[in-house]
C-alpha positions as CSV (number, residue, x, y, z in Angstrom):
1,F,-0.2,0.0,-0.2
2,T,0.7,4.1,-0.1
3,T,0.7,6.8,1.1
4,E,0.4,10.5,0.4
5,A,0.1,13.6,2.7
6,H,0.6,17.0,2.4
7,V,0.5,19.8,5.3
8,R,1.5,23.4,5.4
9,F,3.6,24.2,8.3
10,G,5.0,27.3,10.1
11,Y,8.1,27.3,10.6
12,H,9.5,28.8,14.0
13,G,12.6,26.6,14.7
14,G,13.5,23.9,17.0
15,E,11.1,21.6,14.3
16,V,12.3,17.9,14.0
17,F,10.3,15.2,12.3
18,E,11.7,11.6,12.6
19,F,10.9,8.6,10.4
20,S,11.6,4.8,10.7
21,G,10.5,2.1,9.2
22,D,11.7,-0.6,6.7
23,D,9.3,1.4,4.0
24,D,10.2,3.8,1.6
25,M,9.8,7.6,2.3
26,W,10.4,10.8,0.7
27,I,9.1,13.8,1.9
28,F,10.5,16.7,0.2
29,V,9.5,20.4,2.6
30,N,8.9,24.1,-0.5
31,G,9.5,21.8,-3.2
32,K,13.1,20.1,-2.2
33,L,13.9,16.4,-1.3
34,A,14.3,17.1,2.6
35,L,13.8,13.3,3.7
36,D,15.1,10.4,1.1
37,L,14.6,6.2,2.5
38,G,13.6,4.7,-1.3
39,G,14.2,1.2,-1.7
40,L,14.5,-2.0,0.3
41,H,16.2,-2.3,3.4
42,A,16.0,-3.1,6.1
43,P,14.9,-1.2,8.9
44,L,16.6,2.8,8.8
45,K,15.7,6.3,11.0
46,A,16.0,9.6,9.5
47,S,15.8,12.6,10.6
48,I,14.9,16.0,8.8
49,D,16.0,18.4,11.2
50,F,14.6,22.0,10.2
51,D,17.0,24.7,11.7
52,A,20.2,22.3,10.3
53,Q,18.6,21.8,6.7
54,A,16.6,25.5,6.9
55,S,19.4,27.5,4.0
56,A,19.2,23.7,1.7
57,L,15.2,24.4,1.8
58,G,14.8,27.7,1.3
59,I,12.3,28.2,4.5
60,T,13.0,30.8,7.0
61,K,11.8,30.9,10.5
62,G,8.1,32.7,10.7
63,K,6.9,31.3,7.1
64,V,4.7,28.7,6.1
65,Y,6.0,26.3,3.8
66,N,4.3,23.0,2.6
67,M,5.6,19.4,3.2
68,D,4.5,16.9,1.0
69,I,5.6,13.0,2.0
70,F,5.6,9.9,0.3
71,H,5.3,6.3,1.5
72,A,5.5,2.9,0.5
73,E,5.0,-0.4,1.6
74,R,6.6,-3.5,0.0
75,H,6.2,-5.5,2.3
76,R,4.0,-8.6,2.8
77,D,3.9,-9.3,6.1
78,D,6.2,-7.5,9.1
79,S,6.0,-3.8,8.7
80,N,7.2,-1.2,11.2
81,Y,6.4,2.9,10.3
82,K,7.0,5.3,13.1
83,V,6.9,9.3,12.0
84,T,7.8,11.4,15.5
85,T,7.6,14.9,14.9
86,N,7.3,18.6,16.8
87,L,5.7,20.0,13.4
88,E,1.9,21.4,14.3
89,C,0.4,20.9,11.4
90,F,-0.3,17.5,12.8
91,E,-3.4,17.4,15.1
92,T,-4.4,15.1,17.4
93,V,-8.3,13.3,15.9
94,E,-10.6,11.3,18.0
95,V,-11.2,8.1,16.5
96,P,-14.1,6.5,17.6
97,T,-14.9,2.8,18.2
98,Q,-17.8,2.5,16.4
99,V,-18.3,4.2,12.7
100,S,-22.3,5.1,11.8
101,R,-22.7,4.2,8.0
């Protein structure tokens, strides 16, 4: 399966996006490749330190930017995928235990 997400975030300084998994993951920030874990591989960890990569990503504190996330799961079992971030674009969502149709 695959996942594609497009979010906007305010860059204030100190933001970090961390990913670990055995899946393909590509993240573009401001139209520039910020994280590339494409291809078949064992579980790996990678992160985007927005302060350290600000110049390469063309981002400036106090402005809003696009982040485009592309993920592909190639394994049929034993998948693992973890994202940790302090970006404010991700909000907690209550998922109902029962869905009405």
